[in-house]
C-alpha positions in Angstrom: -4.0 14.1 -31.7 -2.4 14.3 -28.2 0.1 17.1 -28.0 3.9 16.7 -28.0 3.9 18.4 -24.6 1.6 15.8 -23.2 3.8 13.0 -24.7 6.8 14.6 -23.1 5.1 14.7 -19.7 4.3 11.0 -20.1 7.9 10.1 -21.1 9.3 12.1 -18.2 6.8 10.3 -15.8 7.9 6.9 -17.1 11.6 7.7 -16.6 11.3 9.5 -13.3 8.5 7.6 -11.5 8.5 4.4 -13.6 12.1 3.2 -13.8 13.5 6.1 -11.8 16.5 6.4 -14.1 19.7 7.4 -12.4 22.6 9.4 -13.7 25.2 7.2 -15.5 22.7 4.3 -15.6 22.0 2.4 -18.8 18.5 2.0 -20.1 17.0 -0.7 -22.2 13.6 0.0 -23.9 11.3 -2.5 -25.5 9.1 -0.6 -28.0 6.8 -1.0 -30.9 8.1 0.4 -34.2 4.7 2.1 -34.6 5.6 4.1 -31.5 8.9 5.4 -32.8 8.1 9.1 -32.4 7.2 8.6 -28.7 10.2 6.3 -28.1 12.5 9.0 -29.5 11.1 11.4 -26.9 11.8 8.9 -24.2 15.4 8.4 -25.4 16.1 12.2 -25.6 14.7 12.7 -22.1 16.7 9.7 -20.8 20.0 11.3 -22.1 18.9 14.6 -20.6 18.6 12.8 -17.2 22.1 11.5 -17.6 21.7 8.0 -19.0 25.0 6.6 -20.2 23.5 4.4 -22.8 20.0 3.7 -24.3 19.3 0.5 -26.2 16.1 -0.1 -28.1 14.6 -3.5 -28.8 12.2 -2.7 -31.6 9.1 -4.9 -32.1 6.8 -5.0 -35.1 3.4 -6.8 -35.1 3.5 -7.6 -38.8 7.0 -9.1 -38.6 6.0 -11.1 -35.5 3.0 -12.6 -37.4 5.2 -13.4 -40.5 7.6 -15.2 -38.1 4.9 -17.5 -36.8 3.5 -18.1 -40.2 6.8 -19.0 -41.9 9.6 -19.9 -39.4 10.5 -23.6 -39.4 9.9 -25.7 -36.2 13.6 -25.7 -35.2 13.5 -21.9 -35.1 10.2 -21.7 -33.3 11.5 -24.1 -30.7 14.6 -22.1 -29.9 15.5 -18.6 -28.6 18.7 -17.1 -29.8 21.6 -17.1 -27.4 22.7 -13.6 -28.5 19.4 -12.2 -27.3 19.9 -13.8 -23.9 23.4 -12.4 -23.7 22.1 -8.9 -24.7 19.6 -8.9 -21.9 21.9 -10.4 -19.3 24.6 -7.9 -20.1 22.4 -5.0 -19.5 20.9 -6.5 -16.3 24.4 -7.3 -14.9 25.3 -3.7 -15.5 22.3 -2.5 -13.5 20.4 -1.1 -16.4 16.8 0.0 -16.0 14.3 -1.7 -18.3 11.3 0.1 -19.8 8.7 -1.9 -21.8 6.1 -0.2 -24.0 3.5 -2.8 -24.6 0.9 -2.1 -27.3 0.3 -5.3 -29.2 -2.7 -6.0 -31.4 -4.9 -8.3 -29.3 -5.9 -10.3 -32.4 -2.5 -10.5 -34.0 -2.1 -14.2 -33.8 -5.7 -15.4 -33.7 -5.3 -17.4 -36.9 -1.9 -18.9 -35.8 -1.7 -22.5 -34.5 -1.6 -21.9 -30.7 0.9 -24.7 -30.2 3.5 -22.8 -32.2 3.0 -19.7 -30.0 3.2 -21.9 -26.9 6.4 -23.5 -28.0 8.1 -20.2 -28.9 6.9 -18.7 -25.6 8.3 -21.6 -23.6 11.6 -21.5 -25.4 12.0 -17.8 -24.6 11.0 -18.3 -21.0 13.5 -21.1 -20.5 16.4 -19.1 -22.0 15.5 -15.9 -20.3 15.2 -17.4 -16.8 18.3 -15.6 -15.5 17.1 -12.2 -16.7 13.7 -12.7 -15.2 15.3 -13.2 -11.8 16.5 -9.6 -12.1 13.0 -8.2 -12.6 10.9 -10.5 -10.4 13.3 -10.1 -7.5 13.6 -6.3 -8.1 17.3 -6.6 -8.5 17.0 -3.8 -11.2 14.4 -1.1 -11.8 11.8 -1.9 -14.5 8.5 -0.5 -15.6 5.8 -1.3 -18.1 3.7 1.4 -19.9 1.6 1.5 -23.1 0.9 3.9 -25.9 -1.8 3.7 -28.6 -1.1 1.7 -31.8 -3.6 1.5 -34.6 -4.9 -2.1 -34.5 -5.0 -2.1 -30.7 -6.9 1.2 -30.6 -9.5 0.0 -33.2 -10.0 -3.2 -31.2 -11.2 -1.0 -28.3 -13.0 1.6 -30.5 -14.2 -0.5 -33.5 -16.6 2.1 -34.8 -13.9 4.8 -35.2 -11.3 5.4 -37.9 -7.8 4.4 -37.1 -6.8 8.0 -36.4 -9.9 8.7 -34.3 -9.4 5.5 -32.3 -5.8 6.3 -31.6 -6.8 9.8 -30.4 -9.5 8.3 -28.1 -7.1 5.8 -26.7 -4.5 8.5 -26.1 -7.2 10.4 -24.1 -8.0 7.4 -22.0 -4.4 6.5 -21.3 -3.4 10.1 -20.4 -6.2 10.2 -17.8 -5.6 6.7 -16.3 -1.9 7.3 -15.8 -2.5 10.8 -14.4 -0.6 12.6 -17.1 -3.6 15.0 -17.4 -2.7 16.4 -14.0 -0.7 19.6 -13.7 2.0 17.7 -11.8 1.8 14.0 -12.7 4.8 13.1 -10.5 3.2 14.6 -7.5 -0.1 12.9 -8.3 1.8 9.5 -8.4 3.4 10.3 -5.1 0.0 10.7 -3.6 -1.4 7.6 -5.3 1.6 5.5 -4.1 0.9 6.6 -0.6 -2.7 5.4 -0.8 -1.6 2.0 -2.1 0.9 1.9 0.7 -1.9 2.4 3.3 -3.8 -0.5 1.8 -0.9 -2.9 1.7 0.2 -2.0 5.3 -3.4 -2.6 6.5 -3.4 -6.1 4.9 0.0 -6.9 6.2 -1.2 -6.0 9.7 -4.3 -8.2 9.2 -2.0 -11.2 8.2 -4.9 -13.3 7.0 -4.5 -17.0 6.8 -7.1 -17.4 4.0 -9.1 -15.4 1.5 -12.6 -16.5 0.3 -13.8 -15.1 -3.1 -17.5 -15.2 -4.0 -19.2 -13.9 -7.1 -21.3 -15.3 -10.0 -19.4 -18.3 -11.2 -16.7 -17.9 -8.5 -16.5 -19.7 -5.1 -12.8 -19.9 -4.3 -10.8 -20.5 -1.0 -7.2 -19.4 -1.1 -4.7 -20.0 1.6 -1.8 -17.5 2.0 1.7 -18.7 3.0 3.1 -18.0 6.4 5.3 -14.9 6.0 3.4 -13.6 3.0 3.8 -9.9 2.2 1.4 -7.6 0.5 3.0 -5.1 -2.0 1.6 -2.5 -4.3 2.3 0.8 -5.9 6.0 1.6 -5.8 8.8 -1.0 -5.2 12.4 -0.7 -4.0 15.2 -2.2 -6.0 18.2 -4.1 -4.6 20.2 -0.8 -4.7 17.5 1.0 -2.8 16.0 2.9 -5.8 12.2 3.4 -5.6 10.3 2.7 -8.8 6.9 1.8 -10.2 6.9 -1.5 -12.1 3.5 -0.9 -13.7 1.9 2.4 -14.9 -1.0 2.3 -14.4 -1.2 0.4 -11.2 -4.2 0.2 -8.8 -3.4 -3.1 -7.1 -2.1 -4.4 -3.9 -0.9 -8.0 -4.4 0.6 -11.0 -2.6 0.9 -14.7 -3.3 -1.4 -17.7 -2.7 0.0 -20.9 -1.2 0.7 -23.1 -4.2 -1.0 -26.1 -2.6 -3.8 -24.2 -0.8 -6.3 -23.1 -3.5 -9.7 -24.9 -3.8 -12.9 -24.1 -5.7 -13.9 -22.5 -8.9 -13.1 -19.1 -10.4 -14.5 -17.4 -13.5 -12.9 -14.7 -15.6 -14.6 -11.3 -15.8 -12.6 -9.8 -18.7 -10.9 -11.2 -21.8 -7.3 -12.4 -21.5 -4.9 -11.5 -24.3 -2.3 -14.2 -24.2 0.3 -14.8 -26.9 -1.5 -12.7 -29.4 -4.8 -14.5 -29.0 -7.9 -13.9 -26.8 -9.1 -16.3 -24.1 -12.6 -15.2 -22.9 -15.4 -16.4 -20.6 -13.3 -19.1 -19.0 -13.6 -21.0 -15.7 -10.9 -22.8 -13.7 -11.5 -25.4 -11.0 -8.7 -25.9 -8.4 -8.0 -28.8 -6.0 -5.1 -28.6 -3.6 -3.8 -25.6 -5.6 -3.8 -27.2 -9.0 -6.2 -26.6 -11.9 -8.0 -29.9 -12.4 -10.7 -28.7 -14.8 -11.2 -25.8 -17.2 -13.4 -24.5 -20.0 -13.5 -21.4 -22.2 -16.0 -20.0 -24.6 -13.2 -18.5 -26.7 -9.5 -19.6 -26.9 -9.8 -22.9 -25.0 -6.9 -24.5 -27.0 -4.8 -21.5 -26.2 -5.7 -21.8 -22.5 -4.8 -25.5 -22.6 -1.4 -24.8 -24.0 -0.9 -22.2 -21.3 -1.8 -24.6 -18.5 0.4 -27.3 -20.0 3.6 -25.2 -20.1 4.9 -26.9 -17.0 3.8 -28.2 -13.6 3.7 -24.7 -12.1 1.5 -23.3 -14.9 -1.6 -25.0 -13.3 -1.0 -23.3 -9.9 -1.3 -19.7 -8.8 1.6 -17.2 -8.2 -0.3 -14.0 -7.4 -3.5 -12.6 -5.9 -4.2 -8.9 -6.4 -7.0 -6.7 -5.0 -8.3 -3.8 -7.1 -11.3 -1.7 -6.1 -14.0 -1.4 -8.8 -13.8 2.4 -8.7 -10.3 2.4 -10.0 -9.8 4.9 -12.9 -9.3 2.0 -15.4 -12.6 0.4 -14.3 -14.4 3.8 -14.4 -13.3 4.4 -17.9 -15.9 1.7 -18.9 -13.4 0.3 -21.5 -12.1 -3.2 -22.1 -8.5 -2.7 -23.1 -7.6 -6.3 -24.2 -4.3 -5.5 -22.6 -3.4 -7.0 -19.2 -1.5 -3.9 -18.0 -4.8 -2.0 -18.1 -7.5 -4.6 -17.6 -5.8 -6.1 -14.5 -5.9 -2.6 -12.9 -9.6 -2.4 -13.4 -10.3 -5.6 -11.6 -9.2 -8.0 -8.9 -7.0 -10.6 -10.5 -5.0 -13.8 -9.9 -2.0 -15.1 -11.9 -1.2 -18.6 -13.1 2.5 -19.4 -12.8 5.5 -18.0 -11.0 5.2 -16.1 -7.8 7.2 -13.0 -7.0 9.7 -14.1 -4.3 9.6 -10.6 -2.9 6.0 -11.4 -1.7 7.5 -13.6 1.0 9.6 -12.4 3.9 13.2 -13.2 3.0 12.0 -14.8 -0.3 14.4 -12.8 -2.6 17.3 -14.5 -0.8 15.9 -18.0 -0.8 16.8 -20.9 -3.0 14.2 -22.5 -5.2 13.9 -25.5 -2.8 13.3 -23.2 0.2 10.7 -21.2 -1.7 8.9 -24.4 -2.6 8.9 -25.5 1.0 7.2 -22.2 1.9 4.5 -22.8 -0.8 5.9 -20.4 -3.4 5.0 -21.4 -6.9 7.5 -21.6 -9.7 6.9 -21.7 -13.5 8.1 -20.4 -16.8 4.8 -18.4 -16.9 3.3 -15.6 -15.0 -0.1 -14.8 -16.5 -2.6 -12.5 -14.8 -6.3 -12.8 -15.5 -9.2 -10.8 -14.2 -11.8 -12.1 -11.7 -13.2 -8.9 -10.2 -16.4 -7.1 -10.7 -18.9 -5.0 -8.8 -20.4 -8.3 -7.7 -17.3 -9.7 -6.0 -17.2 -10.2 -2.2 -14.0 -11.2 -0.4 -13.7 -12.4 3.2 -10.4 -12.7 5.1 -10.0 -15.5 7.6 -7.7 -14.8 10.5 -5.3 -17.1 12.4 -8.0 -17.8 15.1 -10.5 -18.8 12.4 -12.7 -15.7 12.6 -13.5 -14.0 9.4 -14.3 -10.4 8.3 -15.2 -8.6 5.1 -12.3 -7.4 3.0 -14.3 -6.5 -0.2 -18.0 -5.9 -0.7 -19.6 -5.3 -4.0 -16.2 -5.0 -5.7 -14.6 -2.5 -3.3 -12.9 -2.2 0.0 -14.9 -2.9 3.1 -12.3 -0.9 5.0 -11.7 2.9 4.9 -8.6 3.2 2.6 -7.4 6.8 2.6 
């Protein structure tokens, strides 16, 4: 089993480089009950760093499943106001938010997907104000993962639960650079590399990207004033933090009306406790007009029908095939990891910070600039070693951005 010392290094990394917890700042943690031991380490270290208050929102897969199996429709279709006030209160106080996501990918595979969709929509509607704090970087936030039994055995089905957990710990520790002598210094260097990539793309200022791979032929316009981001971010108060650990992407936003063609997934998507796999989306003028999936097609339909913006794109992210996640050779069935193994796009809401001045714009102004809005933001993977991407400049000339799944430029 991974040592306590390694878990402490990971907890310290999440607090110092993830949310970058400040003295006298509150911290909210979303954590699985199965990860209580690790969460206690995080809490202890948070107080040692000067946190004034640490609040835990515990989650339990079995209780979640029981909820969907037994709750009446009026409860499924609502989200409690007290939970909204809890989150808003911490956000208004400038708290940092650390989420530890380790859900069983097959948890809700036997649940009616319409019930999951209704509950997800109710939560998204009620939590809209809180989401403004995270998607506009008004507060610091970060997402990490730790192994849990069912998730680990999904990845390593031929191993016992204990062996699978140990194997997943080993993979995570390497991917998030906790195996380094100084993980914080390693992340500083990694963030600098991602900064080089995003600055290069911002200088290029492409008008359009063209994606080509088996099952994919997609043209994607980028809004005027779009910004590429990646690696570390900076909060409204000027605090540098890492929203995702791991992260290997640089990302921006497509124009909500400027996506045309077909794109095929290259990894399973874990959405709402169910898997959607081997699916294809066809876009016309930015909107999904046709779709199919070998697994989870009903779940995909409910996702696309959430609202008008759920059929349009809010993010495009470039990830080289040689990323540590990809090189692990594992499918994690967890978007935090799988999206950092592969180029990906997201259905739903765009990050306003991916547009110059977007964080200060009204919803109407964002829409006029081609920025998508939705209750959803769902990443899915489209990259592989067979993906080529071309960038089209303002003058109509094009050049290679990705070839065979990796940068066509020298990114140091």
